[in-house]
N, C-alpha and C positions, 0 to 999 in steps of 0.2 A: 205758569209755563214751566215745565220740567226740563229746563235747558241742560242741566248737568248730565242727566243720563241720556237725553236725546243726542247730545253732542258726541258722546262716545260711539253711539251707533252710527251716526252720520260719518264720523271720521273713519270708522271701519269700512263703511260702504264706499266712501270716496277712494280709499286706498286700494279697493278691489274692483273699481269700475261700476259700483252701485248694483247692477243687476246680477242675480245668481249667487250673491255672496252667502256663505254658510255661517258667517258671524251673525250674532243677534244681540239685541238690546237686553240688558238685564234690568228689568223694571224693579224699582225699589219696593221693598216689601210694604204692602198696605196702600200703595199709591196706584191710582188709575190714570191712564192716558185718556184725554178727551178727544174723541174722534168726530170730525164733521162728516156727516153722511147725507149729502143731498140726493135728490132723485137720480136714478140711473137714466142715461140718455138712450132713446131709441134712435139708432143711426139714421134710418130712412123714414121714421114715423109711420111705419106700417102697423096695422092692428096687431099682428103677431109679435112684432118687436116691442110694442108698447106693453102688451100683456106680459111678455117675458121680462122686460125691464122692471116692471112693478113687482113681479114675483121674486126676481133675483134680489132686489133691494130688501124686500120684506124678510126673506130667508137670511140674508146677510145681517140685517138688524137683529133678528132673533138669535142667531149664532153668536154674534158679538156680545150681546147682553148675557147670554147663558154662560159665556166664558168667565164672567165676573172680573175681567181684566181691564175693561174699558167702560167709560161713560160716553154717551152719544149726544150730539147736537145735530138736529135735522133742519132747523129753521135757518135759512141763509141763502145767498145767491147761488143759483144753479150754474155750474161752470159752462160758459159758452165754448163752442168749438175752438180749440187752440188757445183759450184765454181763461185764466183762473184769477178771481179776485181774492188773493191771499189776505189782503188787509182787512176785508170785511169779516172773514172767518177768524182772523186773529183777534179782532175786537170782541167776537163772541166767545173767546176763551178756548178755542180749539187748538190742540197740539198737532193733530194729524188730519189730513183730508183724504178721503177716498172718492175717486170718480170712476165711472164705468160707462162704456159705450156698448150697446147691445145691437147685434147685427144678425138678421135672418138671411144668411149667405146662400143657403140652399133650401129646397122645399121643406126638408125635415131636419135641418141643422140650425142650431143657434150658437153664435159666438159671443163671448163677453171679453172685452179688453178692460181689465181693472188696473188702476194706477193708484199709488199711495205716495203722498207728499208730506214732508215736514214743513209746517206752515211758516215757522219763524225764518227758516233759511230759504224757503220757496224752492227746495230741491226735491227731486224724486228719490224715494226710498226703493221702490221696485215697481215693475210693471209686468203683467203677464196676461197672455191670451188663454181663455178656456173655451172649450167647445163641447157640445152635447147634442143628442137628438132632442127634438122639440118636446117629447113626453117626459124628459128627465132633466129639465133645466135647473132644478134646485140643487142638483149635485155640483154644478159649477160654483154656486155660492158656498156650499159646504167646503169644497176644495180651496176656494179663495181664502176663506176664514182660517182654514188649517194652515195655509201658507203664511198668512199674516201673523198668526199666533206663533208659528215657529220662528219667524224673524224677530219677534219681540220677547219671547220667553224661552226659546229653545225646545218647546214642546208643541206638538201639532194640535193639542186640545182634543175635543170630542166630536167635532163637526162632521168628520167622515166615518165615525164609528156606527156600528149596527148592534141591535139586540136580537137574540133569538128567544122564542118562548112557545108554549103550547096553547092552543085555543080549540074550543069544542063547537064552534059555530056551524060546522058541517054535520053535527050529530055525534062525531067522535073527535078525540083529541088529535090534532095534527100540528106539525112544527112550522113556525112562520119566522120570517125575518122582517125587520123594520129599521129605518134610520133612527138615529138617536132622538130626533125631534118628532117621531111618530109618523113620518111620511114614507112613501115607497114600500108599502106593505107587500110582502111576497110569501106565498105558501111554498114550502120546499118538500113536503111529503104528501103523498096521496096513498097512504097505507090503508085507509078505510078501517082503521083499528086504533088502538091506543098508541100514539107516538108522543113520548114524554121525555122530560129531563134532558134537554139539549145542553151541551157544553162546547165551547170553542177550542180549537187548537190555538197554540200561542201565536202563530203567524196569521191567524184569521182566515185560513183557506179551507178549513174543514170544521164540521160539527159532528160530534158523537151524541147519539141519543138512544133511548130504549124504545123498541116497538114490539107490539104483540101481533103483527100481521101474519106470522106463521104459527099463531096460537101458543106461543111461548115468549116470555120476556127476553128478547135477544138484543144485542147491541149492534148498531149500524153506524157507519161513518158516511156523512154526506159531503161531497166535494163541491165547493162553491165555484171552482174553476170549470168543471165540466158537467155539473148538475146531476151526478150519479150517486147512487147509494150502494154501499157494499157491506155485507155482513162482516162484523168484527169478532163477535163471540156469540155462539149459539149452543153453548153447553146445556145439558139437561138442567132444568130448574131456572133459578134467577140469574140473569145477566143484566146488571143495572147500575145506575148512578156512577158512570165512568167519568174520569177527568184526566186531562193531559198533564204531564210534567212540564215545567217551564221550558225545557229544550225540545219538547214534542216527541221525544224518543221512547218514553215509557208512559203507560196509563195505569191508573188505579181504578179498580171496579169491584163491585159486590157480586160474588158468585156463590151459588149454593149447591153446586154439583157434588160436593163432598158431604152434604148433609145440612149444614147450617150456613146462613148468609154471612160470610166473612169477607175480608178484604184481600185482594190479590193484586200483584204487580204483573202487567202484561207488556210484551213488546209490541211493535207496530204491526206485526202479523197476527196478533191476538194470542200468541203463545204465552203460557204462564212462566214468569221468571221467578216468582216467589210468592208464597202464601204469607201474608203479614199478620193476620189475627187468627186465633183458634178459640174454640169453645162454643157452648150452646147459647150464643148471643146473636143478635141481629146488628151487624156493623154495616153502616151505609153512609151515603152523602159525603163521600171523601173528596178532598182536594189537596193539592200540593202547596207547600209554602213557596214563596217567590224564589228562594234560593234552592229549592228542590230537595232539601234535606229532611223535611218533616211532612207529615200528612195529618190533617185534621179530619175528624169524622164524628158520626153519631153512633152511640151504642146504648142498648138497653141493659147493660151489665148490672146497674143497681136496681133494676126493676122498672125503670122508666127512662125515656131517652135523655141522654146527657152528652156533652161535648168532650171528646178526647183528642189527644195528639200523640203521635207515635213517630219514631224515626223511620226512615225508608228501609232500614235493615231489619225492622221488626222489634227494635229495642226501645227502652225508655218510654213505655206507655204511661201517660199521665192524664188524669181527669182535669178539665179546665173549668167546667160549670159546676155549680153546687146547689142549684135550686130550680124549680119549675120544670116544665116539659120543654126541653131545648132541641132544636132541629135546624137543619140546613145551614151549617157553618160555612163561611167563605173567608179566605185571607184577603187583606188589603194588598194592593200591588207593592207597597213598601214593606210589607211583612210585619208591621208594628201593631196591627189591629186585626181582629176578626169580627165579623158581623154574623148574627144568627137570629132566629126567632125563638122567643121564650114565652111559654104559656103563663097565663095569670089565673088568679082565683075567680075571675069573671068568665072563664071559659073561652077566652080569646087569646091570640098570639100578638106580641109586640116585637118590633125589630129593635135589637140592642147592638151596641158596638162595645167590644171588650178591648181596652187598651192593654196590650201585652207588656208594656214597659211599666206603666204606673199601676196596673191592676184594676183601674177604674172601669166601671160599666155604665154607659150612658144609653138611655132609652130614647129613640128618635121618633117613635110613633106613640100616640097616647089616646086610647079610647076612641079610635076612628076605625071601627070594625076590627077584623082579624087580619094580621099582616104577616106574610111568610116569604120564604125563599129569597133572601137578599142577594144581590150581586153588585160588586164594586165596579165603578167605571174604571177605565184603564189608567186614568190619572189619580185615582184614589180619592177624588173630591165629591163623588156622588154615589148613591145607591139606587138600584132598581129593585123593586119587590112587588109581590102581588098583594092586593087588598080587596076586601069585600065591603068597604065602607059605604059604597053606593048601591047596595042591594045585589050586586053581582061581583065576581072576582075580576079585577082589572090590574093592569101594570101601572105602577107609579114610579116617579123619580123623586128623590129627596136629597137635599144637601146633608152633610154629615151631622150637622147640629139639629136637623129636623125643621129648621125655620122656613125652608122652601120645599113644598111638596106639591107635585102636579101630576095629573093623569097623563100617561104617555100618548094614548090614542083612543079614539072612539071605535069600538069594534063589537059586532054582534057576538053573543055567547060569552063564556067565561075564559079568562086567560090566566096562565099558570107559569111558574118556574122560569122567570126571565134569566138570561145569561148575557152579560154585556161583553161584546167582542172587542178585540184590540183595534 
């Protein structure tokens, strides 16, 4: 029983009325709380309620395990209405108990009332009601786990995040969205042309991507709030590989209207603020550092693609990589690492992580097809990337040490260039 750090959180909750407190428990490094997760209860035992209760529990279980903050116990007494057998759960070694009642209140509405208890003191940590339409019940579980993680770690975790990517199942590449667990797939472009290289705005409300729908590689911004696409840059030649600054006020993109594909800074209206790079080189795949002071990108200056970094005023150009065919670099959210794909003498690409503090480079994929286009999760603990290890290109998720790698979703066609949203 981790009574020492549980006591701190309970004291904070008691002093603020338990519910709605913004204080959270600091979990000791390397230790996991043990959560009891009995079956969720269908309030009226209707078929729809029972199906929703089972789905919500399964999604909650998956999200909790993915967080790597908790261990789970599922065998034990199911809480009866208004009565909880804390003693039995305590004997099983659990620290925390989650209960949930699921109600089909209206024809197409599902409600879930989730409660979280500290078993040793038998006191409530928090309780909250979630609601959703019947077709999207799993979002309630994602939101609940995000709330739970926030109270225990101060961070919402990944359960409410989404990824964008391109897929060619329609015969051409279009941009799609999907929840972090591979559910709720949604197509957001109908360009009937190449729609590629999506990148999220920092607040998660927009996605910028490149489309050839007007027979030129132009940049478009898709609004998740109203579902519209607007042209951002349609200059002659290449308009591609755009990325937002951390404050969302500036973008960096590759433009070739002056002859060669170089890097430019643009304002939110698509007007050029500054040309960053010059010369007869192809500079692309740029992204900002988390502090907004530097930009990492790919250039063929030495005759083959390598990773470079430059200050946002165009000064202090520096090469970071020194071997192989290197592409698609991305900063970690903490700014201490970059991930990119590196070619090998076997003709494939592997995902590597370059520690900018120690200088060490760790390879996280190993002879499992060709792996490209890494994207960090918002908490910096995972990477998404594309891989053709199973005969076609698909999106995979990996821990930073490479020990856990799994396919994000099953989908027809090939999938490319994932971008993990906030």
